[in-house]
N, CA, C and O atoms as a DFTB+ gen file, in Angstrom:
260 C
 N C O
     1  1     163.586     127.515     130.293
     2  2     162.551     128.129     129.217
     3  2     163.333     129.486     128.434
     4  3     163.738     129.641     127.282
     5  1     163.332     130.030     129.179
     6  2     164.144     131.810     129.303
     7  2     165.098     132.063     129.072
     8  3     165.677     131.938     130.151
     9  1     166.031     132.474     128.133
    10  2     167.368     132.422     128.205
    11  2     167.913     133.392     128.553
    12  3     167.872     134.123     127.564
    13  1     168.511     133.999     129.480
    14  2     169.167     135.205     129.922
    15  2     170.214     135.715     128.895
    16  3     171.080     134.853     128.743
    17  1     170.380     136.551     128.322
    18  2     171.427     137.513     127.531
    19  2     172.544     137.641     128.010
    20  3     172.513     137.957     129.200
    21  1     173.445     137.537     127.617
    22  2     175.280     137.585     128.087
    23  2     175.391     139.222     128.314
    24  3     174.698     140.154     127.905
    25  1     176.265     139.174     128.931
    26  2     176.382     140.880     129.613
    27  2     176.805     141.635     128.630
    28  3     176.528     142.834     128.668
    29  1     177.575     141.093     127.525
    30  2     177.872     142.504     126.427
    31  2     176.407     142.891     125.700
    32  3     176.052     144.020     125.360
    33  1     175.704     141.715     125.566
    34  2     174.312     142.049     124.818
    35  2     173.725     143.027     125.417
    36  3     173.372     144.006     124.759
    37  1     173.470     142.941     126.991
    38  2     172.802     143.672     127.853
    39  2     173.263     145.209     127.704
    40  3     172.537     146.146     127.372
    41  1     174.919     145.266     128.093
    42  2     175.591     146.494     128.094
    43  2     175.216     147.192     126.746
    44  3     174.720     148.319     126.774
    45  1     175.439     146.555     125.592
    46  2     175.076     147.262     124.398
    47  2     173.639     147.868     124.011
    48  3     173.439     148.879     123.338
    49  1     172.631     146.965     124.623
    50  2     171.222     147.667     124.344
    51  2     170.737     149.022     125.601
    52  3     169.885     149.904     125.497
    53  1     171.630     148.718     126.665
    54  2     171.605     150.053     127.734
    55  2     172.244     150.761     126.852
    56  3     171.647     151.777     126.493
    57  1     173.364     150.543     126.334
    58  2     173.834     151.845     125.400
    59  2     173.180     152.480     124.638
    60  3     173.107     153.706     124.556
    61  1     172.548     151.529     123.900
    62  2     171.741     152.235     122.636
    63  2     170.701     153.075     123.117
    64  3     170.339     154.119     122.574
    65  1     170.052     152.385     124.566
    66  2     168.889     153.194     125.126
    67  2     169.721     154.456     125.471
    68  3     169.009     155.354     125.023
    69  1     170.667     154.962     125.936
    70  2     171.449     156.187     125.997
    71  2     171.426     157.063     125.198
    72  3     171.202     158.249     125.441
    73  1     171.691     156.503     123.996
    74  2     171.775     157.298     122.703
    75  2     170.735     157.715     122.202
    76  3     170.513     158.839     121.751
    77  1     169.671     156.317     122.297
    78  2     168.277     156.907     121.674
    79  2     167.681     158.232     123.105
    80  3     167.018     159.208     122.753
    81  1     167.875     158.121     123.894
    82  2     167.450     159.130     124.632
    83  2     168.085     160.293     124.533
    84  3     167.390     161.300     124.405
    85  1     169.453     160.411     124.566
    86  2     169.820     161.833     124.095
    87  2     169.465     162.068     122.846
    88  3     169.183     163.248     122.635
    89  1     169.369     161.254     121.821
    90  2     168.984     161.771     120.510
    91  2     167.277     162.429     120.533
    92  3     166.896     163.507     120.076
    93  1     166.494     161.394     121.208
    94  2     164.973     161.980     121.257
    95  2     164.961     163.231     122.370
    96  3     163.867     163.757     122.572
    97  1     165.943     163.653     122.987
    98  2     165.899     164.727     124.229
    99  2     165.000     165.908     123.456
   100  3     164.271     166.523     124.235
   101  1     164.941     166.251     122.324
   102  2     164.218     167.476     121.921
   103  2     162.686     166.906     121.839
   104  3     161.835     167.762     122.078
   105  1     162.316     165.904     121.609
   106  2     160.829     165.461     121.346
   107  2     160.476     165.343     122.739
   108  3     159.261     165.511     122.847
   109  1     161.061     165.112     123.912
   110  2     160.765     164.630     125.124
   111  2     159.744     165.832     125.705
   112  3     158.906     165.613     126.579
   113  1     159.970     167.223     125.029
   114  2     159.374     168.293     125.840
   115  2     157.884     168.101     125.598
   116  3     157.182     168.873     126.251
   117  1     157.226     167.218     124.782
   118  2     155.766     167.205     124.346
   119  2     155.047     166.033     125.359
   120  3     155.121     164.868     124.969
   121  1     154.616     166.207     126.161
   122  2     154.186     165.204     127.151
   123  2     153.528     164.133     126.925
   124  3     153.529     163.240     127.773
   125  1     152.717     163.979     125.542
   126  2     151.970     162.540     125.637
   127  2     152.747     161.742     124.854
   128  3     152.549     160.533     124.731
   129  1     153.796     162.470     124.212
   130  2     154.914     161.658     123.232
   131  2     156.042     161.252     124.409
   132  3     156.543     160.132     124.506
   133  1     156.287     162.195     125.129
   134  2     157.346     161.852     125.984
   135  2     157.353     160.488     126.961
   136  3     158.301     159.806     127.351
   137  1     155.862     160.362     127.205
   138  2     155.561     159.241     127.923
   139  2     155.520     157.921     127.248
   140  3     155.894     156.939     127.890
   141  1     155.086     157.777     125.958
   142  2     155.631     156.613     125.275
   143  2     157.129     156.450     125.004
   144  3     157.582     155.313     124.869
   145  1     157.756     157.299     124.936
   146  2     159.117     157.303     124.317
   147  2     159.611     156.628     125.765
   148  3     159.907     155.433     125.744
   149  1     159.692     157.245     126.815
   150  2     160.369     157.089     128.403
   151  2     159.852     155.413     128.381
   152  3     160.724     154.548     128.465
   153  1     158.440     155.026     128.269
   154  2     157.970     153.778     128.835
   155  2     158.735     152.578     127.913
   156  3     159.123     151.498     128.356
   157  1     158.858     153.087     126.407
   158  2     159.488     152.206     125.739
   159  2     161.043     151.741     126.015
   160  3     161.517     150.610     125.920
   161  1     161.686     152.972     126.388
   162  2     163.162     153.222     126.689
   163  2     163.510     152.367     127.930
   164  3     164.528     151.717     128.169
   165  1     162.030     152.604     128.880
   166  2     162.424     151.887     130.002
   167  2     162.348     150.420     129.911
   168  3     163.154     149.629     130.400
   169  1     160.994     150.068     129.041
   170  2     161.226     148.262     128.778
   171  2     162.628     147.853     128.408
   172  3     163.330     146.989     128.935
   173  1     162.919     148.731     127.292
   174  2     164.183     148.267     126.809
   175  2     165.553     148.005     127.846
   176  3     166.468     147.193     127.714
   177  1     165.346     148.871     128.759
   178  2     166.377     148.897     129.402
   179  2     166.548     147.412     130.784
   180  3     167.509     146.772     131.211
   181  1     165.065     147.406     131.070
   182  2     164.985     146.273     131.784
   183  2     165.196     144.955     131.351
   184  3     165.349     144.055     132.178
   185  1     165.223     144.732     130.071
   186  2     165.120     143.411     129.533
   187  2     166.623     142.820     129.636
   188  3     167.601     143.425     129.198
   189  1     166.665     141.842     130.129
   190  2     167.647     141.208     130.189
   191  2     167.898     139.705     130.081
   192  3     168.767     139.071     130.679
   193  1     167.008     139.249     129.232
   194  2     166.538     137.874     128.884
   195  2     165.489     137.830     128.116
   196  3     164.801     138.820     127.865
   197  1     165.217     136.352     127.553
   198  2     164.417     136.659     126.594
   199  2     162.812     136.299     127.026
   200  3     161.907     136.082     126.220
   201  1     162.680     136.292     128.678
   202  2     161.484     136.466     129.120
   203  2     160.724     137.831     129.001
   204  3     161.403     138.829     129.244
   205  1     159.707     137.976     128.736
   206  2     158.567     139.301     128.426
   207  2     159.098     140.248     129.961
   208  3     159.275     139.495     130.918
   209  1     159.281     141.339     130.174
   210  2     159.678     142.111     130.992
   211  2     158.576     142.259     132.060
   212  3     158.832     142.320     133.262
   213  1     156.782     142.335     131.315
   214  2     155.871     142.472     132.437
   215  2     155.882     141.042     133.327
   216  3     155.341     140.976     134.430
   217  1     156.481     140.057     132.780
   218  2     156.533     138.644     133.509
   219  2     157.702     138.630     134.680
   220  3     157.535     138.070     135.764
   221  1     158.871     139.306     134.314
   222  2     159.928     139.112     135.386
   223  2     159.649     140.344     136.351
   224  3     160.039     140.268     137.516
   225  1     159.018     141.418     135.921
   226  2     158.639     142.497     137.093
   227  2     157.564     141.821     137.928
   228  3     157.706     142.067     139.126
   229  1     156.528     141.039     137.641
   230  2     155.626     140.495     138.276
   231  2     156.088     139.155     139.037
   232  3     155.593     138.641     140.040
   233  1     157.001     138.813     138.390
   234  2     157.655     137.779     139.642
   235  2     158.361     138.640     140.885
   236  3     157.991     138.528     142.054
   237  1     159.355     139.451     140.478
   238  2     159.805     140.429     141.254
   239  2     159.094     141.101     142.354
   240  3     159.520     141.421     143.464
   241  1     157.924     141.254     141.831
   242  2     157.003     142.037     142.824
   243  2     155.920     140.656     144.034
   244  3     155.228     140.955     145.007
   245  1     156.095     139.668     143.636
   246  2     155.558     138.840     144.454
   247  2     154.363     137.907     144.112
   248  3     153.738     137.042     144.726
   249  1     154.315     138.458     142.855
   250  2     152.912     137.720     141.964
   251  2     151.707     138.075     142.281
   252  3     150.689     137.385     142.335
   253  1     151.915     139.553     142.557
   254  2     150.697     140.420     142.805
   255  2     149.839     140.881     141.433
   256  3     148.709     141.370     141.422
   257  1     150.722     140.577     140.257
   258  2     150.076     140.814     139.394
   259  2     149.316     139.549     138.240
   260  3     148.608     139.915     137.303
């Protein structure tokens, strides 16, 4: 049902996250804005298939969520 991304797409996504983190670095000194940006970048970093990140993480946790 869910399709895993190929390795090049995962590498491109993670490279984009690193670039976005560097570009957004000056705005990350403001705590309310920083937490939202970090959260979004973390979700993009973890995504390696069409499966929602929350579902993949809950399956890793053993179904506690």
